[in-house]
MMTF fields as JSON, N, C-alpha, C and O atoms, coordinates in Angstrom:
{
  "mmtfVersion": "1.0.0",
  "mmtfProducer": "UNKNOWN",
  "numBonds": 515,
  "numAtoms": 516,
  "numGroups": 129,
  "numChains": 1,
  "numModels": 1,
  "chainsPerModel": [1],
  "groupsPerChain": [129],
  "chainIdList": ["A"],
  "bondAtomList": [4, 2, 8, 6, 12, 10, 16, 14, 20, 18, 24, 22, 28, 26, 32, 30, 36, 34, 40, 38, 44, 42, 48, 46, 52, 50, 56, 54, 60, 58, 64, 62, 68, 66, 72, 70, 76, 74, 80, 78, 84, 82, 88, 86, 92, 90, 96, 94, 100, 98, 104, 102, 108, 106, 112, 110, 116, 114, 120, 118, 124, 122, 128, 126, 132, 130, 136, 134, 140, 138, 144, 142, 148, 146, 152, 150, 156, 154, 160, 158, 164, 162, 168, 166, 172, 170, 176, 174, 180, 178, 184, 182, 188, 186, 192, 190, 196, 194, 200, 198, 204, 202, 208, 206, 212, 210, 216, 214, 220, 218, 224, 222, 228, 226, 232, 230, 236, 234, 240, 238, 244, 242, 248, 246, 252, 250, 256, 254, 260, 258, 264, 262, 268, 266, 272, 270, 276, 274, 280, 278, 284, 282, 288, 286, 292, 290, 296, 294, 300, 298, 304, 302, 308, 306, 312, 310, 316, 314, 320, 318, 324, 322, 328, 326, 332, 330, 336, 334, 340, 338, 344, 342, 348, 346, 352, 350, 356, 354, 360, 358, 364, 362, 368, 366, 372, 370, 376, 374, 380, 378, 384, 382, 388, 386, 392, 390, 396, 394, 400, 398, 404, 402, 408, 406, 412, 410, 416, 414, 420, 418, 424, 422, 428, 426, 432, 430, 436, 434, 440, 438, 444, 442, 448, 446, 452, 450, 456, 454, 460, 458, 464, 462, 468, 466, 472, 470, 476, 474, 480, 478, 484, 482, 488, 486, 492, 490, 496, 494, 500, 498, 504, 502, 508, 506, 512, 510],
  "bondOrderList": [1, 1, 1, 1, 1, 1, 1, 1, 1, 1, 1, 1, 1, 1, 1, 1, 1, 1, 1, 1, 1, 1, 1, 1, 1, 1, 1, 1, 1, 1, 1, 1, 1, 1, 1, 1, 1, 1, 1, 1, 1, 1, 1, 1, 1, 1, 1, 1, 1, 1, 1, 1, 1, 1, 1, 1, 1, 1, 1, 1, 1, 1, 1, 1, 1, 1, 1, 1, 1, 1, 1, 1, 1, 1, 1, 1, 1, 1, 1, 1, 1, 1, 1, 1, 1, 1, 1, 1, 1, 1, 1, 1, 1, 1, 1, 1, 1, 1, 1, 1, 1, 1, 1, 1, 1, 1, 1, 1, 1, 1, 1, 1, 1, 1, 1, 1, 1, 1, 1, 1, 1, 1, 1, 1, 1, 1, 1, 1],
  "groupList": [{"groupName": "MET", "atomNameList": ["N", "CA", "C", "O"], "elementList": ["N", "C", "C", "O"], "formalChargeList": [0, 0, 0, 0], "bondAtomList": [1, 0, 2, 1, 3, 2], "bondOrderList": [1, 1, 2], "singleLetterCode": "M", "chemCompType": "L-PEPTIDE LINKING"}, {"groupName": "SER", "atomNameList": ["N", "CA", "C", "O"], "elementList": ["N", "C", "C", "O"], "formalChargeList": [0, 0, 0, 0], "bondAtomList": [1, 0, 2, 1, 3, 2], "bondOrderList": [1, 1, 2], "singleLetterCode": "S", "chemCompType": "L-PEPTIDE LINKING"}, {"groupName": "ASP", "atomNameList": ["N", "CA", "C", "O"], "elementList": ["N", "C", "C", "O"], "formalChargeList": [0, 0, 0, 0], "bondAtomList": [1, 0, 2, 1, 3, 2], "bondOrderList": [1, 1, 2], "singleLetterCode": "D", "chemCompType": "L-PEPTIDE LINKING"}, {"groupName": "PRO", "atomNameList": ["N", "CA", "C", "O"], "elementList": ["N", "C", "C", "O"], "formalChargeList": [0, 0, 0, 0], "bondAtomList": [1, 0, 2, 1, 3, 2], "bondOrderList": [1, 1, 2], "singleLetterCode": "P", "chemCompType": "L-PEPTIDE LINKING"}, {"groupName": "HIS", "atomNameList": ["N", "CA", "C", "O"], "elementList": ["N", "C", "C", "O"], "formalChargeList": [0, 0, 0, 0], "bondAtomList": [1, 0, 2, 1, 3, 2], "bondOrderList": [1, 1, 2], "singleLetterCode": "H", "chemCompType": "L-PEPTIDE LINKING"}, {"groupName": "LEU", "atomNameList": ["N", "CA", "C", "O"], "elementList": ["N", "C", "C", "O"], "formalChargeList": [0, 0, 0, 0], "bondAtomList": [1, 0, 2, 1, 3, 2], "bondOrderList": [1, 1, 2], "singleLetterCode": "L", "chemCompType": "L-PEPTIDE LINKING"}, {"groupName": "THR", "atomNameList": ["N", "CA", "C", "O"], "elementList": ["N", "C", "C", "O"], "formalChargeList": [0, 0, 0, 0], "bondAtomList": [1, 0, 2, 1, 3, 2], "bondOrderList": [1, 1, 2], "singleLetterCode": "T", "chemCompType": "L-PEPTIDE LINKING"}, {"groupName": "ILE", "atomNameList": ["N", "CA", "C", "O"], "elementList": ["N", "C", "C", "O"], "formalChargeList": [0, 0, 0, 0], "bondAtomList": [1, 0, 2, 1, 3, 2], "bondOrderList": [1, 1, 2], "singleLetterCode": "I", "chemCompType": "L-PEPTIDE LINKING"}, {"groupName": "ARG", "atomNameList": ["N", "CA", "C", "O"], "elementList": ["N", "C", "C", "O"], "formalChargeList": [0, 0, 0, 0], "bondAtomList": [1, 0, 2, 1, 3, 2], "bondOrderList": [1, 1, 2], "singleLetterCode": "R", "chemCompType": "L-PEPTIDE LINKING"}, {"groupName": "VAL", "atomNameList": ["N", "CA", "C", "O"], "elementList": ["N", "C", "C", "O"], "formalChargeList": [0, 0, 0, 0], "bondAtomList": [1, 0, 2, 1, 3, 2], "bondOrderList": [1, 1, 2], "singleLetterCode": "V", "chemCompType": "L-PEPTIDE LINKING"}, {"groupName": "TYR", "atomNameList": ["N", "CA", "C", "O"], "elementList": ["N", "C", "C", "O"], "formalChargeList": [0, 0, 0, 0], "bondAtomList": [1, 0, 2, 1, 3, 2], "bondOrderList": [1, 1, 2], "singleLetterCode": "Y", "chemCompType": "L-PEPTIDE LINKING"}, {"groupName": "GLU", "atomNameList": ["N", "CA", "C", "O"], "elementList": ["N", "C", "C", "O"], "formalChargeList": [0, 0, 0, 0], "bondAtomList": [1, 0, 2, 1, 3, 2], "bondOrderList": [1, 1, 2], "singleLetterCode": "E", "chemCompType": "L-PEPTIDE LINKING"}, {"groupName": "ALA", "atomNameList": ["N", "CA", "C", "O"], "elementList": ["N", "C", "C", "O"], "formalChargeList": [0, 0, 0, 0], "bondAtomList": [1, 0, 2, 1, 3, 2], "bondOrderList": [1, 1, 2], "singleLetterCode": "A", "chemCompType": "L-PEPTIDE LINKING"}, {"groupName": "TRP", "atomNameList": ["N", "CA", "C", "O"], "elementList": ["N", "C", "C", "O"], "formalChargeList": [0, 0, 0, 0], "bondAtomList": [1, 0, 2, 1, 3, 2], "bondOrderList": [1, 1, 2], "singleLetterCode": "W", "chemCompType": "L-PEPTIDE LINKING"}, {"groupName": "GLY", "atomNameList": ["N", "CA", "C", "O"], "elementList": ["N", "C", "C", "O"], "formalChargeList": [0, 0, 0, 0], "bondAtomList": [1, 0, 2, 1, 3, 2], "bondOrderList": [1, 1, 2], "singleLetterCode": "G", "chemCompType": "PEPTIDE LINKING"}, {"groupName": "PHE", "atomNameList": ["N", "CA", "C", "O"], "elementList": ["N", "C", "C", "O"], "formalChargeList": [0, 0, 0, 0], "bondAtomList": [1, 0, 2, 1, 3, 2], "bondOrderList": [1, 1, 2], "singleLetterCode": "F", "chemCompType": "L-PEPTIDE LINKING"}, {"groupName": "ASN", "atomNameList": ["N", "CA", "C", "O"], "elementList": ["N", "C", "C", "O"], "formalChargeList": [0, 0, 0, 0], "bondAtomList": [1, 0, 2, 1, 3, 2], "bondOrderList": [1, 1, 2], "singleLetterCode": "N", "chemCompType": "L-PEPTIDE LINKING"}, {"groupName": "LYS", "atomNameList": ["N", "CA", "C", "O"], "elementList": ["N", "C", "C", "O"], "formalChargeList": [0, 0, 0, 0], "bondAtomList": [1, 0, 2, 1, 3, 2], "bondOrderList": [1, 1, 2], "singleLetterCode": "K", "chemCompType": "L-PEPTIDE LINKING"}, {"groupName": "GLN", "atomNameList": ["N", "CA", "C", "O"], "elementList": ["N", "C", "C", "O"], "formalChargeList": [0, 0, 0, 0], "bondAtomList": [1, 0, 2, 1, 3, 2], "bondOrderList": [1, 1, 2], "singleLetterCode": "Q", "chemCompType": "L-PEPTIDE LINKING"}],
  "groupTypeList": [0, 1, 2, 1, 3, 4, 5, 6, 5, 7, 8, 8, 9, 10, 11, 1, 8, 0, 12, 3, 11, 9, 6, 1, 11, 9, 0, 12, 3, 2, 5, 9, 13, 2, 7, 6, 3, 14, 15, 3, 16, 1, 14, 9, 10, 4, 14, 13, 2, 1, 9, 12, 12, 2, 15, 15, 12, 17, 0, 6, 11, 10, 11, 1, 15, 14, 3, 9, 3, 11, 11, 15, 10, 12, 2, 2, 12, 14, 4, 9, 15, 9, 15, 14, 4, 10, 4, 12, 11, 6, 17, 6, 14, 16, 6, 12, 2, 9, 8, 15, 5, 4, 5, 13, 6, 9, 8, 2, 14, 17, 12, 9, 8, 0, 18, 18, 7, 12, 2, 1, 4, 9, 5, 18, 11, 12, 5, 17, 14],
  "groupIdList": [1, 2, 3, 4, 5, 6, 7, 8, 9, 10, 11, 12, 13, 14, 15, 16, 17, 18, 19, 20, 21, 22, 23, 24, 25, 26, 27, 28, 29, 30, 31, 32, 33, 34, 35, 36, 37, 38, 39, 40, 41, 42, 43, 44, 45, 46, 47, 48, 49, 50, 51, 52, 53, 54, 55, 56, 57, 58, 59, 60, 61, 62, 63, 64, 65, 66, 67, 68, 69, 70, 71, 72, 73, 74, 75, 76, 77, 78, 79, 80, 81, 82, 83, 84, 85, 86, 87, 88, 89, 90, 91, 92, 93, 94, 95, 96, 97, 98, 99, 100, 101, 102, 103, 104, 105, 106, 107, 108, 109, 110, 111, 112, 113, 114, 115, 116, 117, 118, 119, 120, 121, 122, 123, 124, 125, 126, 127, 128, 129],
  "secStructList": [7, 7, 7, 7, 2, 2, 2, 2, 2, 2, 2, 2, 2, 2, 2, 6, 6, 1, 7, 2, 2, 2, 2, 2, 2, 2, 3, 3, 3, 3, 3, 3, 3, 3, 3, 7, 6, 6, 1, 6, 6, 7, 3, 3, 3, 3, 1, 2, 2, 2, 0, 0, 0, 0, 0, 4, 4, 4, 7, 6, 6, 3, 3, 3, 3, 3, 3, 3, 3, 3, 3, 3, 3, 3, 7, 6, 6, 1, 3, 3, 3, 3, 3, 3, 3, 3, 3, 3, 3, 3, 6, 6, 1, 7, 3, 3, 3, 3, 3, 3, 3, 3, 3, 3, 3, 3, 3, 6, 6, 3, 3, 3, 3, 3, 3, 3, 3, 3, 7, 2, 2, 2, 2, 2, 2, 2, 2, 6, 7],
  "xCoordList": [0.85, 0.0, 0.893, 1.828, 0.596, 1.361, 0.912, -0.211, 1.801, 1.485, 0.338, 0.325, -0.619, -1.682, -1.112, -0.074, -1.749, -1.264, -1.22, -0.326, -2.175, -2.197, -1.0, -0.339, -0.74, 0.386, 1.699, 2.584, 1.835, 3.041, 3.234, 4.356, 2.156, 2.22, 2.728, 3.618, 2.177, 2.559, 3.961, 4.712, 4.317, 5.673, 6.704, 7.778, 6.375, 7.273, 7.55, 8.671, 6.539, 6.703, 7.788, 8.685, 7.7, 8.675, 10.055, 11.07, 10.084, 11.375, 12.107, 13.338, 11.354, 11.976, 12.39, 13.075, 11.973, 12.212, 11.599, 12.182, 10.397, 9.606, 10.302, 10.243, 10.948, 11.615, 10.593, 9.498, 10.938, 9.988, 9.404, 8.226, 10.203, 9.667, 8.628, 7.739, 8.729, 7.736, 6.504, 5.38, 6.695, 5.528, 4.7, 3.473, 5.345, 4.579, 3.75, 2.702, 4.211, 3.487, 2.415, 1.36, 2.675, 1.834, 0.737, -0.371, 1.029, 0.072, -0.999, -0.691, -2.243, -3.359, -3.341, -2.884, -3.828, -3.864, -4.67, -4.365, -5.696, -6.543, -6.188, -7.047, -4.938, -4.449, -4.812, -4.722, -5.227, -5.458, -4.418, -4.319, -3.646, -2.539, -2.886, -2.85, -3.222, -3.787, -2.799, -2.568, -2.219, -1.191, -1.79, -2.496, -1.501, -2.024, -1.861, -0.778, -2.917, -2.776, -1.687, -1.58, -0.893, 0.209, 1.533, 2.591, 1.486, 2.702, 3.196, 2.374, 4.512, 4.988, 4.374, 4.323, 3.92, 3.281, 2.01, 1.658, 1.328, 0.105, -0.951, -0.935, -1.859, -2.95, -3.351, -2.834, -4.267, -4.734, -4.291, -4.622, -3.545, -2.997, -3.704, -4.08, -3.879, -4.592, -3.669, -3.248, -3.363, -2.484, -1.028, -0.595, -0.277, 1.118, 1.95, 2.868, 1.654, 2.416, 2.308, 3.299, 1.128, 0.951, 1.685, 2.297, 1.633, 2.344, 3.842, 4.481, 4.391, 5.823, 6.199, 7.186, 5.417, 5.766, 5.356, 6.075, 4.223, 3.671, 3.901, 3.734, 4.281, 4.583, 6.076, 6.796, 6.536, 7.934, 8.938, 9.935, 8.71, 9.672, 9.792, 10.786, 8.799, 8.837, 9.441, 9.464, 9.92, 10.551, 12.035, 12.898, 12.315, 13.678, 14.461, 15.659, 13.826, 14.517, 15.248, 15.766, 15.282, 15.888, 17.16, 17.254, 18.122, 19.293, 18.882, 19.289, 18.068, 17.481, 16.164, 15.981, 15.268, 13.95, 13.426, 13.425, 12.981, 12.426, 11.669, 11.939, 10.719, 9.951, 10.732, 11.463, 10.554, 11.118, 9.93, 9.495, 9.401, 8.253, 8.688, 9.766, 7.834, 8.147, 7.181, 7.582, 5.912, 4.897, 3.907, 3.527, 3.495, 2.507, 1.341, 1.535, 0.133, -1.08, -2.019, -2.062, -2.764, -3.743, -5.074, -5.124, -6.154, -7.473, -8.009, -7.312, -9.226, -9.824, -10.536, -11.132, -10.485, -11.203, -10.269, -10.678, -9.018, -8.084, -7.316, -6.742, -7.294, -6.542, -5.24, -5.19, -4.187, -2.907, -2.517, -2.485, -2.222, -1.826, -0.328, 0.177, 0.38, 1.825, 2.148, 1.879, 2.731, 3.173, 4.687, 5.382, 5.195, 6.634, 7.001, 6.27, 8.158, 8.579, 9.332, 9.925, 9.296, 10.137, 11.44, 11.443, 12.534, 13.804, 14.151, 14.277, 14.306, 14.579, 15.865, 16.14, 16.636, 17.806, 17.635, 17.581, 17.551, 17.328, 18.647, 19.723, 18.553, 19.754, 20.451, 21.603, 19.748, 20.365, 21.044, 21.605, 21.001, 21.693, 20.845, 21.353, 19.573, 18.691, 18.23, 18.131, 17.951, 17.384, 16.087, 15.879, 15.234, 13.964, 13.513, 13.687, 12.938, 12.251, 10.792, 10.446, 9.942, 8.546, 7.646, 7.678, 6.859, 5.964, 4.918, 4.443, 4.567, 3.485, 2.65, 3.079, 1.457, 0.594, 0.12, -0.435, 0.33, -0.161, -1.266, -1.086, -2.389, -3.491, -3.609, -3.99, -3.282, -3.354, -4.64, -5.104, -5.203, -6.322, -5.87, -5.349, -6.077, -5.658, -6.894, -7.726, -7.0, -8.083, -7.513, -6.716, -7.918, -7.507, -5.989, -5.492, -5.258, -3.811, -3.073, -1.886, -3.758, -3.143, -3.456, -4.517, -2.51, -2.755, -3.611, -3.214, -4.786, -5.698, -5.768, -6.256, -5.276, -5.333, -4.271, -4.016, -3.657, -2.769, -3.157, -3.119, -3.533, -3.876, -2.798, -2.494, -2.227, -1.14, -1.618, -2.363, -1.176, -1.306, 0.118, 0.804, 0.57, 1.945, 2.03, 1.189, 3.05, 3.294, 3.988, 5.215, 3.212, 3.77, 4.518, 5.415, 4.178, 4.846, 6.345, 7.172, 6.686, 8.094, 8.864, 9.972, 8.294, 8.982, 9.076, 10.122, 8.01, 8.036, 9.111, 9.773, 9.284, 10.329, 11.719, 12.583, 11.942, 13.247, 13.529, 14.68, 12.484, 12.669, 12.941, 13.335, 12.734, 12.953, 14.428, 14.742, 15.316, 16.72, 17.477, 18.68],
  "yCoordList": [-1.179, 0.0, 1.238, 1.343, 2.155, 3.404, 4.279, 4.159, 5.15, 6.015, 6.96, 7.607, 7.028, 8.014, 9.358, 9.395, 10.463, 11.772, 11.872, 12.513, 11.246, 11.276, 10.512, 10.974, 9.353, 8.55, 9.28, 9.275, 9.896, 10.668, 11.809, 12.074, 12.481, 13.588, 13.106, 13.726, 12.022, 11.519, 10.923, 11.06, 10.279, 9.736, 10.876, 10.688, 12.046, 13.214, 13.592, 13.971, 13.491, 13.835, 12.954, 13.452, 11.64, 10.711, 10.885, 10.897, 11.019, 11.159, 12.434, 12.47, 13.477, 14.75, 14.75, 15.664, 13.722, 13.656, 14.867, 15.456, 15.218, 16.324, 17.675, 18.529, 17.856, 19.131, 20.266, 20.124, 21.389, 22.497, 22.978, 23.331, 22.998, 23.453, 22.485, 22.897, 21.206, 20.221, 20.274, 20.303, 20.288, 20.305, 21.567, 21.513, 22.697, 23.938, 23.863, 24.501, 23.099, 22.956, 21.863, 21.994, 20.799, 19.598, 19.597, 19.127, 20.115, 20.019, 21.105, 22.277, 20.706, 21.65, 22.498, 22.029, 23.732, 24.574, 23.953, 24.177, 23.175, 22.556, 21.082, 20.291, 20.719, 19.362, 18.838, 19.561, 17.562, 16.859, 15.744, 14.915, 15.732, 14.782, 13.98, 14.515, 12.709, 11.883, 10.78, 9.848, 10.899, 9.969, 8.999, 9.407, 7.728, 6.64, 6.881, 7.264, 6.665, 6.743, 5.776, 4.649, 6.235, 5.434, 5.732, 5.449, 6.298, 6.695, 7.986, 8.811, 8.193, 9.461, 10.669, 10.712, 11.625, 12.845, 12.553, 13.289, 11.47, 11.106, 12.195, 12.985, 12.214, 13.175, 13.545, 13.001, 14.467, 14.961, 16.41, 17.238, 16.702, 18.036, 18.641, 17.935, 19.959, 20.655, 21.697, 22.646, 21.502, 22.414, 22.001, 21.491, 22.225, 21.813, 22.535, 21.939, 23.79, 24.521, 23.814, 23.721, 23.315, 22.58, 21.245, 20.843, 20.564, 19.287, 19.513, 18.761, 20.533, 20.816, 21.214, 20.718, 22.103, 22.646, 21.737, 21.637, 21.081, 20.336, 18.828, 18.127, 18.331, 16.904, 16.713, 16.202, 17.118, 16.855, 17.572, 16.965, 18.819, 19.567, 18.992, 19.235, 18.238, 17.659, 16.253, 15.608, 15.787, 14.464, 14.612, 14.37, 15.007, 15.351, 14.179, 14.314, 13.041, 11.918, 11.024, 9.967, 11.461, 10.653, 11.291, 12.51, 10.446, 10.871, 10.988, 11.911, 10.032, 10.088, 9.315, 8.367, 9.749, 9.121, 9.422, 10.579, 8.408, 8.674, 7.501, 6.347, 7.802, 6.747, 6.135, 6.817, 4.83, 4.102, 3.469, 2.379, 4.14, 3.563, 2.351, 2.337, 1.339, 0.115, -0.145, -0.628, 0.177, -0.064, 1.088, 1.609, 1.477, 2.534, 1.961, 1.227, 2.303, 1.9, 3.093, 3.894, 3.213, 4.296, 3.721, 2.721, 4.369, 3.989, 5.125, 6.108, 4.983, 5.989, 7.094, 7.98, 7.058, 8.039, 9.05, 9.758, 9.116, 10.087, 9.605, 10.411, 8.298, 7.749, 7.134, 6.494, 7.338, 6.693, 5.978, 6.575, 4.693, 3.861, 3.62, 3.209, 3.876, 3.674, 2.72, 3.005, 1.58, 0.613, 0.721, 0.808, 0.717, 0.795, 0.664, 0.074, 1.227, 1.217, 2.501, 3.129, 2.87, 3.953, 3.332, 2.266, 3.992, 3.594, 4.676, 5.851, 4.26, 5.207, 4.832, 3.66, 5.849, 5.697, 6.707, 7.915, 6.187, 7.069, 7.675, 7.183, 8.729, 9.365, 8.483, 8.73, 7.45, 6.516, 5.354, 4.472, 5.343, 4.318, 3.147, 2.246, 3.126, 2.051, 2.324, 3.473, 1.24, 1.378, 0.583, -0.371, 0.992, 0.284, 0.47, 1.536, -0.574, -0.511, -0.801, -1.885, 0.169, 0.147, 0.176, 1.137, -0.853, -0.896, 0.208, 0.573, 0.732, 1.711, 1.491, 0.864, 2.022, 2.203, 3.64, 4.072, 4.376, 5.747, 5.749, 5.252, 6.304, 6.492, 7.985, 8.753, 8.381, 9.78, 10.004, 9.116, 11.186, 11.611, 12.847, 13.797, 12.821, 13.917, 14.489, 13.753, 15.812, 16.515, 17.743, 18.474, 17.966, 19.157, 19.34, 20.461, 18.227, 18.287, 18.57, 18.894, 18.454, 18.708, 17.553, 16.934, 17.277, 16.298, 16.968, 17.985, 16.405, 17.0, 16.199, 16.695, 14.951, 14.122, 13.035, 12.452, 12.78, 11.636, 10.942, 11.539, 9.666, 8.859, 7.79, 7.067, 7.696, 6.771, 5.619, 5.806, 4.435, 3.258, 2.748, 2.502, 2.587, 2.152, 1.318, 1.423, 0.493, -0.346, 0.497, 0.493, 1.201, 2.127, 1.407, 1.996, 0.163, -0.58, -0.738, -0.531, -1.096, -1.279, 0.011, -0.011, 1.123, 2.409, 2.787, 3.26, 2.59, 2.905, 2.089, 2.605, 0.84, 0.007, 0.554, 0.575, 0.988, 1.563, 2.833, 3.126, 3.591, 4.849, 4.685, 5.641, 3.49, 3.262, 3.383, 3.508, 3.349, 3.573, 2.342, 2.377],
  "zCoordList": [0.0, 0.0, 0.0, 0.793, -0.883, -0.887, 0.282, 0.771, 0.714, 1.843, 1.515, 0.468, 2.425, 2.303, 2.718, 3.378, 2.358, 2.809, 4.337, 4.889, 5.016, 6.48, 7.053, 7.983, 6.488, 6.956, 6.702, 7.558, 5.556, 5.238, 6.225, 6.659, 6.58, 7.535, 8.898, 9.481, 9.399, 10.716, 10.682, 11.648, 9.612, 9.483, 9.59, 10.16, 9.045, 9.146, 10.592, 10.931, 11.447, 12.866, 13.487, 14.168, 13.249, 13.826, 13.189, 13.886, 11.878, 11.196, 11.598, 11.604, 11.932, 12.335, 13.805, 14.263, 14.54, 15.995, 16.688, 17.598, 16.223, 16.783, 16.613, 17.497, 15.49, 15.217, 15.246, 14.701, 15.875, 16.005, 14.682, 14.62, 13.634, 12.343, 11.784, 11.038, 12.136, 11.694, 12.592, 12.091, 13.907, 14.797, 14.594, 14.667, 14.34, 14.128, 12.852, 12.747, 11.903, 10.632, 10.702, 10.082, 11.445, 11.423, 12.492, 12.234, 13.683, 14.788, 14.69, 14.473, 14.851, 14.826, 16.104, 17.146, 16.033, 17.233, 18.376, 19.547, 18.034, 19.058, 19.288, 19.676, 19.052, 19.249, 20.636, 21.628, 20.692, 21.955, 22.027, 21.122, 23.109, 23.316, 24.569, 25.677, 24.4, 25.468, 25.849, 25.079, 27.046, 27.518, 28.536, 29.458, 28.357, 29.177, 30.672, 31.115, 31.461, 32.918, 33.399, 32.915, 34.35, 34.878, 34.208, 34.769, 33.02, 32.316, 32.959, 33.358, 33.076, 33.648, 32.926, 31.697, 33.697, 33.185, 32.39, 31.469, 32.759, 32.034, 32.177, 33.121, 31.226, 31.245, 29.837, 28.861, 29.745, 28.447, 28.341, 29.189, 27.297, 27.056, 25.851, 24.915, 25.889, 24.811, 24.195, 24.857, 22.917, 22.19, 22.304, 23.337, 21.235, 21.209, 22.267, 22.831, 22.546, 23.57, 24.914, 25.639, 25.26, 26.504, 26.459, 27.449, 25.339, 25.202, 25.427, 26.163, 24.8, 24.923, 26.35, 26.893, 26.957, 28.277, 29.428, 30.422, 29.306, 30.432, 30.361, 31.359, 29.194, 29.063, 28.805, 29.663, 27.633, 27.268, 28.174, 28.565, 28.514, 29.335, 30.743, 31.428, 31.177, 32.523, 32.551, 33.599, 31.42, 31.356, 31.685, 30.841, 32.914, 33.316, 33.892, 34.142, 34.108, 34.713, 33.71, 34.069, 32.45, 31.4, 30.864, 30.718, 30.579, 29.82, 28.353, 27.648, 27.916, 26.569, 26.586, 27.35, 25.729, 25.621, 24.23, 23.811, 23.506, 22.188, 21.618, 21.953, 20.751, 20.104, 18.946, 18.227, 18.793, 17.655, 16.939, 17.31, 15.917, 15.213, 14.399, 13.806, 14.383, 13.656, 12.508, 11.449, 12.72, 11.687, 11.676, 12.724, 10.477, 10.279, 9.487, 8.518, 9.907, 9.196, 9.147, 10.081, 8.072, 7.95, 7.497, 6.782, 7.925, 7.43, 6.553, 6.303, 6.101, 5.22, 5.984, 5.371, 7.316, 8.125, 8.795, 9.715, 8.337, 8.896, 10.104, 10.836, 10.325, 11.459, 10.973, 9.923, 11.756, 11.501, 12.783, 13.859, 12.651, 13.774, 13.678, 12.633, 14.77, 14.785, 15.927, 17.094, 15.561, 16.548, 16.658, 15.645, 17.877, 18.056, 19.51, 20.306, 19.848, 21.242, 21.56, 20.682, 22.818, 23.302, 23.77, 24.386, 23.479, 24.087, 25.091, 24.744, 26.348, 27.424, 28.138, 28.399, 28.442, 29.308, 30.427, 30.193, 31.661, 32.8, 33.264, 32.923, 34.031, 34.571, 35.602, 35.958, 36.084, 37.028, 36.312, 36.962, 34.982, 34.208, 33.77, 33.102, 34.119, 33.661, 32.234, 31.803, 31.511, 30.176, 30.106, 30.855, 29.203, 28.998, 27.563, 26.972, 27.021, 25.743, 26.036, 26.506, 25.757, 26.183, 24.948, 24.179, 24.76, 23.598, 23.665, 24.741, 22.486, 22.412, 21.166, 20.197, 21.227, 20.074, 20.132, 21.142, 19.067, 18.954, 17.908, 16.796, 18.271, 17.334, 17.076, 17.959, 15.87, 15.454, 14.667, 13.952, 14.806, 13.975, 13.214, 13.797, 11.905, 11.029, 10.352, 9.82, 10.379, 9.675, 8.999, 9.588, 7.775, 7.023, 7.025, 7.134, 6.903, 6.807, 8.102, 8.077, 9.24, 10.546, 11.501, 11.422, 12.402, 13.461, 14.521, 15.091, 14.79, 15.772, 17.068, 18.084, 17.03, 18.241, 18.167, 17.113, 19.328, 19.475, 20.768, 21.844, 20.652, 21.808, 21.959, 21.01, 23.15, 23.408, 24.275, 25.236, 23.917, 24.766, 24.926, 23.935, 26.179, 26.41, 27.67, 28.562, 27.732, 28.894, 29.96, 30.064, 30.733, 31.712, 32.836, 33.438, 33.132, 34.197, 33.911, 34.8, 32.702, 32.338, 32.559, 33.096, 32.156, 32.33, 33.803, 34.248, 34.562, 35.989, 36.716, 37.616, 36.337, 36.951, 36.635, 37.511, 35.418, 35.049, 35.815, 36.138, 36.109, 36.819, 38.317, 38.985, 38.838, 40.266, 40.654, 41.838, 39.697, 40.01, 40.118, 40.379]
}
C-alpha cells in the first residue's frame, strides 16, 4: 500500500524527531494529546504549547527518551496507527524498551489528536533507580 497523505504527515513527525519546524506545521492549534494513565506525566494536554511545556519539558529523569516507530497503518477516516517502542535511558543508568501504540487523527492536513497506549509498568520500573 502506498502512503496516504495522512500517513506521510505523521511519518514526518517521527522522522523529524519532533523538530519544532515540523511540529509547528503539522500540529493543529486545538491538538489533543492523550497519555495513558500510569505513564509518567500522564494526562490529556490541549495544544502543542501545553504538550511541549507540560509533558515533554517535565521528562527530566531521562538521559534520553524517544519513540522508535516500527509499523505505520492508515485507514480511510483520517486515522494513523503507529506501533513501536520507546527507548529510554534514565539518569540513574537504567534502560527500557517500552511498547506503544499511537493512534493519530488527522483533519484538514493537521494532526488534531494523538492517543497513546503504552506499557507504563516497564517504564516505571526503570525509573525506580
